[in-house]
FIGUPA-897838 format. One record per residue (C-alpha): residue number from 0; residue in three letters; x, y, z. Coordinates in Angstrom, 2 decimals, always signed. Layout:
<recs>
[NUM, "ALA", [X, Y, Z]]
...
</recs>
This chain:
<recs>
[0, "MET", [-37.77, -87.23, -30.22]]
[1, "ALA", [-35.16, -88.07, -27.69]]
[2, "SER", [-31.85, -86.13, -27.93]]
[3, "ALA", [-28.49, -87.75, -27.43]]
[4, "PHE", [-27.06, -84.53, -25.98]]
[5, "PRO", [-26.72, -84.37, -22.19]]
[6, "LYS", [-29.17, -82.11, -20.39]]
[7, "LEU", [-26.47, -79.71, -19.24]]
[8, "PRO", [-26.10, -75.99, -19.88]]
[9, "GLY", [-24.02, -75.38, -22.95]]
[10, "PHE", [-24.70, -78.81, -24.47]]
[11, "VAL", [-28.31, -78.26, -25.57]]
[12, "PRO", [-28.33, -76.95, -29.18]]
[13, "THR", [-31.79, -75.38, -28.81]]
[14, "GLN", [-30.96, -73.18, -25.79]]
[15, "GLU", [-30.96, -69.37, -26.01]]
[16, "LEU", [-27.53, -67.84, -26.41]]
[17, "ASP", [-28.61, -64.65, -24.62]]
[18, "LYS", [-29.41, -66.48, -21.40]]
[19, "PRO", [-26.52, -65.60, -19.03]]
[20, "ASN", [-27.26, -68.04, -16.23]]
[21, "PHE", [-29.43, -71.01, -15.34]]
[22, "ARG", [-30.26, -70.33, -11.73]]
[23, "LYS", [-33.51, -71.43, -10.16]]
[24, "VAL", [-36.07, -68.67, -9.57]]
[25, "SER", [-38.44, -68.62, -6.60]]
[26, "ALA", [-42.21, -68.76, -7.07]]
[27, "ALA", [-42.71, -65.22, -5.73]]
[28, "LYS", [-40.18, -63.91, -8.20]]
[29, "GLN", [-41.84, -65.76, -11.05]]
[30, "ASP", [-45.20, -64.21, -10.20]]
[31, "GLN", [-43.60, -60.79, -10.22]]
[32, "ASN", [-41.84, -61.44, -13.51]]
[33, "ARG", [-45.09, -62.51, -15.18]]
[34, "GLU", [-46.44, -58.97, -14.72]]
[35, "ILE", [-43.33, -57.34, -16.22]]
[36, "LYS", [-42.93, -57.09, -19.93]]
[37, "GLN", [-39.62, -58.77, -20.60]]
[38, "LEU", [-38.24, -57.01, -23.67]]
[39, "PRO", [-35.30, -58.61, -25.47]]
[40, "ASN", [-31.95, -57.05, -24.72]]
[41, "LYS", [-31.19, -54.54, -27.42]]
[42, "GLU", [-27.71, -54.48, -28.80]]
[43, "TYR", [-26.03, -51.08, -29.25]]
[44, "PRO", [-22.96, -50.14, -31.26]]
[45, "VAL", [-20.19, -49.48, -28.77]]
[46, "PRO", [-17.82, -46.57, -29.50]]
[47, "ARG", [-14.75, -48.38, -28.24]]
[48, "LYS", [-13.94, -52.04, -28.12]]
[49, "GLN", [-12.62, -53.18, -24.78]]
[50, "PRO", [-9.10, -54.62, -25.09]]
[51, "THR", [-8.87, -58.36, -24.54]]
[52, "GLN", [-7.28, -59.10, -21.21]]
[53, "VAL", [-4.82, -61.91, -21.83]]
[54, "PRO", [-4.15, -63.82, -18.62]]
[55, "SER", [-0.74, -65.02, -17.61]]
[56, "GLN", [+0.31, -68.06, -19.68]]
[57, "THR", [+2.87, -69.37, -17.22]]
[58, "GLY", [+2.49, -73.09, -16.57]]
[59, "MET", [+0.48, -73.80, -19.76]]
[60, "PHE", [+1.49, -76.63, -22.06]]
[61, "ASN", [+0.72, -74.73, -25.26]]
[62, "PRO", [+1.23, -70.93, -25.00]]
[63, "ASP", [-0.61, -70.30, -28.30]]
[64, "TYR", [-4.00, -70.76, -26.63]]
[65, "LEU", [-5.73, -68.55, -24.08]]
[66, "SER", [-6.99, -69.68, -20.70]]
[67, "THR", [-9.91, -68.63, -18.47]]
[68, "THR", [-11.60, -66.53, -21.20]]
[69, "HIS", [-14.89, -66.78, -23.06]]
[70, "ALA", [-13.17, -68.09, -26.18]]
[71, "MET", [-11.22, -70.85, -24.49]]
[72, "HIS", [-10.27, -72.72, -27.65]]
[73, "LEU", [-9.53, -69.77, -29.91]]
[74, "PRO", [-5.86, -69.02, -30.63]]
[75, "LYS", [-4.84, -65.64, -29.33]]
[76, "ASN", [-3.29, -64.65, -32.71]]
[77, "SER", [-6.50, -65.40, -34.64]]
[78, "ASN", [-8.07, -62.58, -36.70]]
[79, "ASN", [-11.37, -64.34, -37.34]]
[80, "ASP", [-14.29, -61.90, -36.99]]
[81, "SER", [-16.89, -64.64, -36.91]]
[82, "GLU", [-16.60, -64.78, -33.16]]
[83, "GLU", [-18.48, -61.48, -32.73]]
[84, "LEU", [-21.39, -62.71, -34.90]]
[85, "TYR", [-22.27, -65.46, -32.45]]
[86, "GLN", [-21.46, -63.67, -29.21]]
[87, "PRO", [-24.43, -62.99, -26.92]]
[88, "SER", [-25.20, -59.39, -26.00]]
[89, "TRP", [-24.01, -59.81, -22.43]]
[90, "VAL", [-20.57, -60.74, -23.81]]
[91, "LYS", [-20.40, -57.93, -26.35]]
[92, "MET", [-21.51, -55.33, -23.77]]
[93, "ASP", [-19.29, -56.67, -21.00]]
[94, "ARG", [-17.56, -53.86, -19.10]]
[95, "HIS", [-19.33, -51.14, -21.09]]
[96, "VAL", [-20.85, -48.73, -18.58]]
[97, "LEU", [-22.58, -45.36, -19.01]]
[98, "ARG", [-21.91, -42.83, -16.24]]
[99, "PHE", [-24.12, -39.84, -15.44]]
[100, "SER", [-24.00, -37.18, -12.73]]
[101, "GLY", [-27.25, -36.00, -11.21]]
[102, "PHE", [-28.79, -34.35, -8.16]]
[103, "PHE", [-32.06, -34.03, -6.30]]
[104, "LYS", [-33.34, -31.72, -3.59]]
[105, "GLU", [-34.09, -33.06, -0.14]]
[106, "ALA", [-36.04, -31.00, +2.39]]
[107, "VAL", [-34.34, -30.26, +5.73]]
[108, "VAL", [-36.56, -29.44, +8.71]]
[109, "GLU", [-35.71, -27.95, +12.09]]
[110, "SER", [-32.45, -26.43, +10.91]]
[111, "ALA", [-31.51, -22.76, +11.10]]
[112, "LEU", [-28.67, -23.27, +8.61]]
[113, "GLU", [-30.60, -24.62, +5.62]]
[114, "ASN", [-34.06, -25.45, +4.29]]
[115, "TYR", [-32.99, -28.03, +1.71]]
[116, "ARG", [-29.95, -30.07, +0.75]]
[117, "ILE", [-28.63, -30.74, -2.76]]
[118, "ARG", [-27.78, -34.46, -2.92]]
[119, "LYS", [-25.36, -35.19, -5.76]]
[120, "LEU", [-25.32, -38.70, -7.22]]
[121, "THR", [-23.32, -40.74, -9.70]]
[122, "ILE", [-25.45, -43.11, -11.85]]
[123, "PHE", [-23.92, -46.16, -13.56]]
[124, "TYR", [-25.88, -47.88, -16.35]]
[125, "TYR", [-24.50, -51.33, -17.28]]
[126, "LEU", [-25.15, -52.19, -20.95]]
[127, "GLU", [-24.41, -55.85, -20.20]]
[128, "ASP", [-27.74, -56.50, -18.45]]
[129, "HIS", [-29.37, -53.01, -18.39]]
[130, "SER", [-28.95, -52.71, -14.63]]
[131, "ILE", [-28.39, -49.52, -12.66]]
[132, "SER", [-26.31, -48.68, -9.57]]
[133, "ILE", [-26.14, -45.30, -7.84]]
[134, "THR", [-23.48, -43.96, -5.49]]
[135, "GLU", [-23.27, -40.71, -3.55]]
[136, "PRO", [-19.87, -39.07, -2.94]]
[137, "LYS", [-19.14, -38.68, +0.75]]
[138, "GLN", [-18.99, -35.22, +2.32]]
[139, "GLU", [-17.28, -34.47, +5.60]]
[140, "ASN", [-19.65, -33.79, +8.51]]
[141, "SER", [-22.70, -33.98, +6.26]]
[142, "GLY", [-24.81, -35.86, +8.82]]
[143, "VAL", [-26.23, -38.05, +6.02]]
[144, "PRO", [-25.25, -41.69, +5.40]]
[145, "GLN", [-23.54, -41.57, +2.02]]
[146, "GLY", [-21.81, -44.04, -0.24]]
[147, "ALA", [-23.88, -46.79, -1.93]]
[148, "PHE", [-27.26, -45.16, -2.73]]
[149, "LEU", [-28.76, -47.98, -4.83]]
[150, "LYS", [-27.49, -51.52, -5.31]]
[151, "ARG", [-27.02, -52.75, -8.84]]
[152, "GLN", [-30.37, -53.93, -10.21]]
[153, "LYS", [-32.88, -53.38, -12.96]]
[154, "VAL", [-35.21, -50.46, -12.35]]
[155, "LEU", [-38.76, -50.14, -13.68]]
[156, "ARG", [-39.97, -46.99, -15.34]]
[157, "ALA", [-42.19, -44.68, -13.31]]
[158, "ASP", [-44.83, -44.33, -16.07]]
[159, "GLY", [-46.51, -47.65, -15.21]]
[160, "SER", [-45.53, -49.37, -18.46]]
[161, "LYS", [-43.91, -52.22, -16.48]]
[162, "THR", [-40.75, -51.99, -18.56]]
[163, "PHE", [-37.22, -51.44, -17.43]]
[164, "ILE", [-35.24, -48.21, -17.89]]
[165, "ILE", [-33.18, -48.21, -21.09]]
[166, "PRO", [-30.32, -45.90, -22.21]]
[167, "GLU", [-32.75, -43.70, -24.23]]
[168, "ASP", [-34.36, -42.57, -20.94]]
[169, "PHE", [-31.20, -40.73, -19.78]]
[170, "ARG", [-31.03, -37.17, -21.10]]
[171, "ILE", [-28.90, -34.34, -19.66]]
[172, "ASN", [-30.89, -31.37, -18.28]]
[173, "GLN", [-33.93, -33.62, -17.88]]
[174, "ASP", [-35.41, -35.49, -14.94]]
[175, "ILE", [-35.52, -39.23, -14.45]]
[176, "GLU", [-37.49, -40.88, -11.64]]
[177, "ILE", [-35.90, -43.84, -9.88]]
[178, "PHE", [-37.83, -45.39, -7.00]]
[179, "GLY", [-39.64, -42.15, -6.22]]
[180, "LYS", [-36.55, -39.91, -6.43]]
[181, "THR", [-36.67, -37.31, -9.20]]
[182, "ILE", [-33.07, -36.89, -10.32]]
[183, "ARG", [-31.92, -34.08, -12.62]]
[184, "LEU", [-28.99, -35.12, -14.83]]
[185, "TYR", [-26.35, -32.43, -15.36]]
[186, "ASP", [-23.23, -34.21, -16.68]]
[187, "CYS", [-21.79, -37.42, -18.17]]
[188, "ASP", [-18.35, -38.70, -19.08]]
[189, "GLN", [-16.72, -38.65, -22.53]]
[190, "TYR", [-17.38, -42.33, -23.26]]
[191, "THR", [-21.10, -41.84, -22.60]]
[192, "ARG", [-21.19, -38.91, -25.05]]
[193, "GLU", [-19.50, -41.01, -27.71]]
[194, "PHE", [-22.02, -43.80, -27.10]]
[195, "TYR", [-25.03, -41.52, -27.63]]
[196, "GLU", [-23.46, -39.94, -30.72]]
[197, "GLY", [-23.05, -43.46, -32.12]]
[198, "ILE", [-26.78, -44.20, -31.73]]
[199, "GLY", [-27.74, -40.79, -33.19]]
[200, "GLN", [-28.93, -39.15, -29.93]]
[201, "PRO", [-26.17, -36.74, -28.79]]
[202, "GLN", [-26.43, -35.38, -25.26]]
[203, "GLU", [-26.75, -31.70, -24.35]]
[204, "HIS", [-23.97, -29.64, -22.82]]
[205, "SER", [-23.21, -30.08, -19.14]]
[206, "PHE", [-24.04, -27.45, -16.53]]
[207, "THR", [-23.09, -26.77, -12.93]]
[208, "PRO", [-25.82, -27.48, -10.37]]
[209, "GLN", [-26.71, -24.86, -7.80]]
[210, "SER", [-25.05, -24.92, -4.39]]
[211, "ASP", [-26.91, -25.26, -1.13]]
[212, "SER", [-26.28, -23.52, +2.19]]
[213, "PHE", [-24.38, -26.48, +3.60]]
[214, "GLU", [-21.86, -26.47, +0.76]]
[215, "THR", [-21.33, -22.69, +0.77]]
[216, "LYS", [-21.07, -22.21, +4.55]]
[217, "THR", [-19.74, -25.48, +5.87]]
[218, "MET", [-17.70, -27.06, +3.10]]
[219, "THR", [-15.91, -23.85, +2.10]]
[220, "LYS", [-12.55, -23.99, +3.81]]
[221, "TYR", [-11.46, -20.84, +5.61]]
[222, "ILE", [-7.91, -19.80, +4.72]]
[223, "PRO", [-6.61, -17.73, +7.63]]
[224, "GLN", [-4.46, -14.71, +6.90]]
[225, "LYS", [-1.15, -14.78, +8.71]]
[226, "ASP", [-0.56, -11.74, +10.91]]
[227, "THR", [+3.24, -11.67, +11.06]]
[228, "VAL", [+3.30, -8.52, +13.19]]
[229, "MET", [+1.07, -10.06, +15.87]]
[230, "LYS", [+3.03, -13.32, +15.74]]
[231, "ASP", [+6.33, -11.50, +16.26]]
[232, "TYR", [+4.84, -9.51, +19.14]]
[233, "LEU", [+3.55, -12.61, +20.94]]
[234, "GLU", [+6.84, -14.47, +20.45]]
[235, "HIS", [+8.86, -11.61, +21.93]]
[236, "LYS", [+6.38, -11.24, +24.79]]
[237, "LEU", [+6.96, -14.91, +25.70]]
[238, "GLY", [+10.71, -14.38, +25.60]]
[239, "GLY", [+11.33, -15.86, +22.14]]
[240, "GLY", [+11.23, -14.52, +18.63]]
[241, "ARG", [+14.14, -13.76, +16.34]]
[242, "VAL", [+15.98, -10.57, +15.55]]
[243, "THR", [+14.77, -8.87, +12.39]]
[244, "SER", [+18.31, -8.40, +11.09]]
[245, "GLN", [+20.79, -11.17, +11.89]]
[246, "LYS", [+23.63, -9.03, +10.58]]
[247, "GLN", [+22.75, -6.24, +13.01]]
[248, "PHE", [+22.72, -8.71, +15.91]]
[249, "LEU", [+26.05, -10.32, +15.02]]
[250, "GLU", [+27.86, -6.99, +14.46]]
[251, "ASN", [+26.47, -5.12, +17.48]]
[252, "ASP", [+26.02, -7.82, +20.10]]
[253, "ARG", [+27.06, -6.59, +23.60]]
[254, "LYS", [+27.44, -3.04, +22.32]]
[255, "VAL", [+25.41, -0.69, +24.50]]
[256, "LEU", [+25.12, +3.11, +24.42]]
[257, "LYS", [+24.95, +4.67, +27.87]]
[258, "PHE", [+23.30, +8.07, +28.46]]
[259, "TYR", [+22.78, +10.06, +31.66]]
[260, "VAL", [+19.29, +11.60, +31.68]]
[261, "PHE", [+17.24, +13.64, +34.13]]
[262, "SER", [+13.51, +13.74, +34.70]]
[263, "ASP", [+12.69, +14.23, +38.37]]
[264, "ILE", [+15.88, +12.47, +39.48]]
[265, "GLU", [+18.97, +11.13, +37.75]]
[266, "TYR", [+18.58, +8.07, +35.52]]
[267, "VAL", [+20.76, +5.96, +33.27]]
[268, "LEU", [+19.45, +5.12, +29.78]]
[269, "HIS", [+20.87, +2.09, +27.96]]
[270, "TYR", [+20.43, +1.73, +24.19]]
[271, "TYR", [+21.19, -1.80, +22.90]]
[272, "LEU", [+22.51, -1.63, +19.35]]
[273, "ALA", [+21.89, -5.36, +18.77]]
[274, "ASP", [+18.09, -5.04, +18.60]]
[275, "ASP", [+17.37, -1.26, +19.06]]
[276, "THR", [+15.87, -1.67, +22.52]]
[277, "ILE", [+15.99, +0.82, +25.42]]
[278, "GLU", [+15.92, +0.46, +29.18]]
[279, "ILE", [+16.02, +3.12, +31.94]]
[280, "LYS", [+17.55, +2.45, +35.38]]
[281, "GLU", [+17.47, +4.50, +38.53]]
[282, "ILE", [+20.70, +5.65, +40.18]]
[283, "ASN", [+20.39, +4.44, +43.73]]
[284, "SER", [+22.63, +5.83, +46.45]]
[285, "ALA", [+22.99, +5.03, +50.11]]
[286, "ASN", [+20.88, +7.09, +52.55]]
[287, "SER", [+19.03, +8.85, +49.70]]
[288, "GLY", [+15.68, +8.49, +51.43]]
[289, "ARG", [+14.20, +6.77, +48.39]]
[290, "VAL", [+13.15, +3.17, +48.11]]
[291, "PRO", [+15.63, +1.55, +45.70]]
[292, "PHE", [+13.87, +0.43, +42.55]]
[293, "PRO", [+15.97, -1.32, +39.91]]
[294, "MET", [+14.20, -0.40, +36.66]]
[295, "MET", [+12.31, +2.69, +35.60]]
[296, "LEU", [+11.51, +1.18, +32.17]]
[297, "ARG", [+12.13, -2.44, +31.24]]
[298, "ARG", [+14.01, -3.26, +28.07]]
[299, "GLN", [+11.82, -2.74, +24.99]]
[300, "LYS", [+11.59, -0.91, +21.71]]
[301, "LEU", [+10.56, +2.68, +22.28]]
[302, "PRO", [+7.98, +4.21, +19.87]]
[303, "ARG", [+8.33, +7.86, +18.90]]
[304, "LYS", [+4.66, +8.50, +19.62]]
[305, "PHE", [+2.73, +7.07, +22.51]]
[306, "SER", [-0.50, +5.40, +21.33]]
[307, "LEU", [-2.88, +2.71, +22.54]]
[308, "ASN", [-2.99, +0.57, +19.42]]
[309, "GLN", [-3.63, -3.14, +19.16]]
[310, "PRO", [-0.69, -5.30, +20.32]]
[311, "GLY", [+1.91, -5.50, +17.61]]
[312, "GLN", [+0.45, -2.69, +15.50]]
[313, "THR", [+3.44, -0.33, +15.94]]
[314, "TYR", [+5.63, -0.41, +12.84]]
[315, "ALA", [+9.40, -0.70, +12.95]]
[316, "GLU", [+10.05, +2.73, +11.39]]
[317, "ASP", [+8.25, +4.42, +14.32]]
[318, "PHE", [+10.87, +3.36, +16.89]]
[319, "ILE", [+13.54, +5.67, +18.30]]
[320, "ARG", [+16.99, +5.32, +16.70]]
[321, "PRO", [+20.42, +6.47, +17.96]]
[322, "GLN", [+20.29, +9.56, +15.72]]
[323, "ASP", [+17.13, +10.69, +17.55]]
[324, "ILE", [+19.03, +11.05, +20.85]]
[325, "GLN", [+20.76, +14.47, +20.98]]
[326, "PHE", [+22.55, +16.33, +23.74]]
[327, "GLY", [+20.44, +18.91, +25.55]]
[328, "GLN", [+17.27, +17.89, +23.72]]
[329, "PRO", [+14.38, +16.36, +25.68]]
[330, "LEU", [+13.48, +12.77, +24.90]]
[331, "ILE", [+9.74, +12.05, +25.23]]
[332, "ILE", [+9.21, +8.54, +26.62]]
[333, "TYR", [+5.56, +7.65, +27.10]]
[334, "ASN", [+4.60, +11.32, +27.59]]
[335, "ARG", [+7.38, +11.82, +30.13]]
[336, "LYS", [+10.26, +14.23, +29.40]]
[337, "PHE", [+13.87, +13.10, +29.89]]
[338, "VAL", [+16.74, +15.57, +29.32]]
[339, "ILE", [+20.02, +14.17, +27.96]]
[340, "GLN", [+22.94, +15.36, +30.13]]
[341, "GLY", [+25.86, +13.27, +28.86]]
[342, "CYS", [+27.19, +9.86, +27.93]]
[343, "ASP", [+30.09, +7.49, +28.59]]
[344, "PRO", [+33.33, +7.27, +26.53]]
[345, "PHE", [+32.14, +4.39, +24.33]]
[346, "THR", [+28.97, +6.26, +23.36]]
[347, "ARG", [+30.98, +9.40, +22.58]]
[348, "TYR", [+33.32, +7.41, +20.32]]
[349, "TYR", [+30.33, +5.74, +18.60]]
[350, "TYR", [+28.70, +9.10, +17.76]]
[351, "GLN", [+31.98, +10.51, +16.42]]
[352, "GLU", [+32.55, +7.53, +14.11]]
[353, "LYS", [+28.93, +7.01, +13.04]]
[354, "PHE", [+27.38, +10.49, +12.91]]
[355, "ASN", [+30.43, +12.82, +13.24]]
[356, "VAL", [+28.84, +14.37, +16.34]]
[357, "ASP", [+30.79, +15.37, +19.45]]
[358, "PHE", [+28.66, +14.08, +22.30]]
[359, "PRO", [+29.92, +15.50, +25.66]]
[360, "LEU", [+30.75, +13.29, +28.58]]
[361, "GLY", [+29.07, +13.77, +31.91]]
[362, "GLY", [+26.42, +12.63, +34.31]]
[363, "GLN", [+26.28, +11.09, +37.71]]
[364, "GLU", [+27.97, +7.73, +37.93]]
[365, "GLU", [+26.34, +4.87, +39.67]]
[366, "GLN", [+27.75, +4.35, +43.11]]
[367, "GLN", [+29.54, +1.07, +43.47]]
[368, "MET", [+29.19, -0.92, +46.63]]
[369, "GLU", [+32.29, -0.64, +48.78]]
[370, "GLN", [+34.25, -3.83, +49.13]]
[371, "ARG", [+34.39, -4.84, +52.76]]
[372, "SER", [+37.86, -5.84, +53.85]]
[373, "ASN", [+36.87, -7.48, +57.12]]
[374, "ILE", [+35.51, -10.65, +55.48]]
[375, "ILE", [+37.54, -13.62, +56.61]]
[376, "ILE", [+37.60, -16.43, +54.05]]
[377, "PRO", [+38.05, -19.79, +55.80]]
[378, "PRO", [+40.16, -22.47, +54.18]]
[379, "HIS", [+38.36, -24.89, +51.91]]
[380, "ASN", [+37.40, -28.14, +53.60]]
[381, "GLY", [+37.72, -30.17, +50.41]]
[382, "ILE", [+34.00, -30.90, +50.05]]
[383, "GLY", [+32.55, -29.76, +46.74]]
[384, "ASP", [+33.86, -26.99, +44.51]]
[385, "GLU", [+35.69, -24.13, +46.18]]
[386, "GLN", [+34.21, -21.49, +43.85]]
[387, "ASP", [+30.74, -22.76, +44.67]]
[388, "SER", [+31.43, -22.63, +48.42]]
[389, "LEU", [+32.65, -19.01, +48.22]]
[390, "GLY", [+29.17, -17.95, +47.12]]
[391, "TYR", [+27.91, -18.44, +50.67]]
[392, "ILE", [+30.56, -16.01, +51.96]]
[393, "TYR", [+30.02, -13.06, +49.60]]
[394, "ARG", [+26.22, -13.23, +49.36]]
[395, "LEU", [+23.37, -14.15, +51.68]]
[396, "GLN", [+21.65, -15.85, +48.74]]
[397, "PRO", [+24.48, -17.45, +46.76]]
[398, "ILE", [+24.64, -17.39, +43.01]]
[399, "PRO", [+26.14, -20.35, +41.09]]
[400, "PRO", [+29.56, -19.48, +39.67]]
[401, "LYS", [+29.58, -18.65, +35.98]]
[402, "LYS", [+31.53, -20.92, +33.70]]
[403, "ASP", [+33.47, -19.80, +30.64]]
[404, "PHE", [+31.14, -21.08, +27.93]]
[405, "PHE", [+33.52, -20.46, +25.02]]
[406, "LYS", [+36.35, -22.24, +26.84]]
[407, "TRP", [+34.03, -25.15, +27.54]]
[408, "VAL", [+33.05, -25.46, +23.87]]
[409, "ASP", [+36.44, -24.86, +22.25]]
[410, "ASN", [+38.50, -27.12, +24.54]]
[411, "GLN", [+36.79, -30.49, +24.56]]
[412, "VAL", [+40.21, -32.09, +24.98]]
[413, "ASN", [+41.57, -34.40, +27.71]]
[414, "LEU", [+45.25, -34.91, +28.60]]
[415, "ARG", [+46.10, -38.30, +30.11]]
[416, "PHE", [+49.21, -39.20, +32.12]]
[417, "LEU", [+50.56, -42.40, +33.68]]
[418, "ALA", [+51.74, -41.93, +37.28]]
[419, "MET", [+52.87, -43.85, +40.36]]
[420, "PHE", [+53.03, -43.10, +44.06]]
[421, "ASN", [+56.29, -41.42, +45.09]]
[422, "THR", [+56.64, -43.36, +48.35]]
[423, "THR", [+58.78, -45.96, +50.01]]
[424, "LYS", [+55.90, -48.03, +51.35]]
[425, "PRO", [+56.13, -51.48, +49.79]]
[426, "GLU", [+52.35, -51.85, +49.47]]
[427, "ASP", [+51.99, -48.51, +47.56]]
[428, "LYS", [+55.16, -48.14, +45.51]]
[429, "ASP", [+53.89, -50.39, +42.69]]
[430, "ARG", [+50.41, -48.84, +42.38]]
[431, "VAL", [+49.76, -47.28, +38.95]]
[432, "PHE", [+47.33, -44.42, +38.26]]
[433, "VAL", [+45.89, -42.60, +35.24]]
[434, "ILE", [+45.62, -38.83, +35.71]]
[435, "THR", [+43.23, -37.08, +33.32]]
[436, "TYR", [+43.32, -33.28, +32.90]]
[437, "PHE", [+40.22, -31.66, +31.36]]
[438, "LEU", [+41.10, -28.50, +29.44]]
[439, "ASN", [+37.49, -27.23, +29.28]]
[440, "ASP", [+37.25, -26.55, +33.04]]
[441, "ASP", [+40.83, -27.19, +34.37]]
[442, "SER", [+39.68, -30.15, +36.46]]
[443, "LEU", [+41.56, -33.33, +37.35]]
[444, "LEU", [+40.48, -36.96, +37.67]]
[445, "VAL", [+42.70, -39.71, +39.13]]
[446, "TYR", [+41.80, -43.28, +38.24]]
[447, "GLU", [+43.44, -46.53, +39.37]]
[448, "PRO", [+43.31, -49.39, +36.85]]
[449, "THR", [+42.43, -52.91, +37.86]]
[450, "VAL", [+45.24, -55.18, +39.09]]
[451, "ARG", [+44.19, -58.75, +39.77]]
[452, "ASN", [+44.89, -60.25, +43.19]]
[453, "SER", [+46.37, -56.99, +44.47]]
[454, "GLY", [+43.96, -56.65, +47.37]]
[455, "ILE", [+43.43, -52.94, +46.54]]
[456, "PRO", [+40.04, -51.72, +45.22]]
[457, "ASP", [+40.29, -50.23, +41.75]]
[458, "GLY", [+38.30, -47.41, +40.14]]
[459, "LYS", [+38.12, -43.68, +40.92]]
[460, "PHE", [+40.85, -42.57, +43.31]]
[461, "LEU", [+40.17, -38.80, +43.30]]
[462, "GLU", [+36.91, -37.40, +41.94]]
[463, "LYS", [+36.80, -34.92, +39.10]]
[464, "ARG", [+37.19, -31.33, +40.31]]
[465, "LYS", [+39.71, -28.49, +40.37]]
[466, "TYR", [+42.72, -29.04, +42.62]]
[467, "LYS", [+45.33, -26.52, +43.84]]
[468, "ASN", [+49.04, -26.91, +43.35]]
[469, "ALA", [+50.75, -26.57, +46.75]]
[470, "TYR", [+54.10, -25.73, +45.06]]
[471, "ASN", [+52.68, -22.94, +42.89]]
[472, "ASN", [+51.19, -20.48, +45.43]]
[473, "HIS", [+48.14, -22.70, +45.78]]
[474, "GLU", [+46.98, -21.87, +42.25]]
[475, "PHE", [+44.80, -24.30, +40.39]]
[476, "PHE", [+46.59, -26.89, +38.30]]
[477, "SER", [+47.34, -25.94, +34.70]]
[478, "PRO", [+48.95, -27.93, +31.85]]
[479, "LYS", [+52.29, -26.30, +32.66]]
[480, "ASP", [+52.36, -28.06, +36.05]]
[481, "LEU", [+51.96, -31.54, +34.50]]
[482, "ILE", [+55.29, -32.39, +32.91]]
[483, "VAL", [+56.39, -35.99, +32.41]]
[484, "GLY", [+59.19, -36.82, +34.85]]
[485, "ASN", [+58.16, -34.28, +37.49]]
[486, "GLU", [+56.57, -34.89, +40.84]]
[487, "VAL", [+53.13, -33.37, +41.55]]
[488, "THR", [+51.12, -33.26, +44.75]]
[489, "ILE", [+47.37, -33.58, +44.29]]
[490, "ASN", [+45.22, -33.27, +47.39]]
[491, "GLY", [+48.18, -34.34, +49.59]]
[492, "TRP", [+49.11, -37.35, +47.47]]
[493, "LYS", [+52.51, -37.33, +45.76]]
[494, "PHE", [+52.57, -38.73, +42.23]]
[495, "GLN", [+55.50, -39.29, +39.88]]
[496, "LEU", [+54.49, -38.70, +36.23]]
[497, "LEU", [+55.93, -41.53, +34.15]]
[498, "ASP", [+54.41, -41.18, +30.67]]
[499, "CYS", [+51.49, -39.79, +28.61]]
[500, "ASP", [+49.55, -40.88, +25.55]]
[501, "GLU", [+50.33, -39.92, +21.95]]
[502, "PHE", [+47.69, -37.22, +21.77]]
[503, "THR", [+49.05, -35.50, +24.90]]
[504, "LYS", [+52.58, -35.54, +23.46]]
[505, "LYS", [+51.32, -33.99, +20.24]]
[506, "TRP", [+49.32, -31.36, +22.12]]
[507, "TYR", [+52.33, -30.32, +24.25]]
[508, "ALA", [+54.51, -30.15, +21.14]]
[509, "GLU", [+52.06, -27.76, +19.43]]
[510, "ASN", [+51.31, -25.51, +22.42]]
[511, "PHE", [+54.60, -25.49, +24.39]]
[512, "LYS", [+57.38, -25.04, +21.86]]
</recs>
């Protein structure tokens, strides 16, 4: 009898509701399926009902109806339970997945580290179509391709019954064979346990699988123990490190105890209170017949007992302190005896205030080099800094002049003046200059502003450096020499100071009252 319904999926009243798709199957697949016993999909009571995912209703004409769901024409506020009676199993079991954890042993050949490897797997069983997928968690440097172990598909039983694996085949602490791999199940998630309790087959308790050599030796992270003593030793050896006590450093910086000691010749012993270090210097004299050597012992902490321990293994309480140095008593320094003969006035005062001990003065003073009076200092030629040029006169190998660091930091201030040439020349009498005085190094800079169509190049007139005042015994310029209204001569040029900026006026008012 001919049917008036169109021959389209979903419009044939005699079609099977459990059939999820209507794809064409190849002939080879049909031959394979004829040998497999196709059992009907068994429906199981699910422990939890998946919440309905309501899609966004924006742009719909009637917001009381759902869109892009299985029940397209069912109002979302409907409480009719008849829908579940006619739902196919693949709709009821949608997104219901059983998860198991398992492992199997894999032999490893030609390896001195291990004989076998424990491969841990995660098995997913989809109740929707009774398919299985297996993944393997990735391990760092395992040497094994890990990740997707088995694509999602139905798997036949290994007993030759030509039936697919069903949920009843998964039991914890038992083996299951999947494509030749015998997998021992050792754990499952909470939803899986609730599922098996609902069908009356509760699972056993989970257990921890054994570890292999790769996991115990390679995957175990080594937590190194910090050796603070060795770290401090290496930092100080490279010239760094920090003082153990910041308070001791700040209170005793640049405070040095000076002792006169004798071993085979006279020496000077310096004890630095800032970090409890000691150095020993030779007392060199002219025509002594000895090769002058600057240091007998470089600056370091001095242990009470000489020992050949590992670097950094000497503890802080084993170092010599100021109270260990006594007059007339020998001081053993690396198995060498030094006799204390006296100290300087500062050391004597320190022992009286700190330990109430009268330490006698005495000892041979270091001979100072006699100042030669026959050195003729030539006048400065104006090139470069004069202090820098004097280094070539006093020393064969000059040393750069030291700058006052604290003055440089504390006086980052510039005083600016407006000046003109004090001359009768018509081409120079109208030229204007800006004189800047830098308080951090007492230097001067003369700058000429731009004047259009003057025919005179603008910019720096005198470079920044220290200049001498010819009317003040050739001393370097100071703020007292720069007074508005006075005439100053800088490098042979006469300037008349006309004005200064507001900051300079305020600075003079605060410092020259």
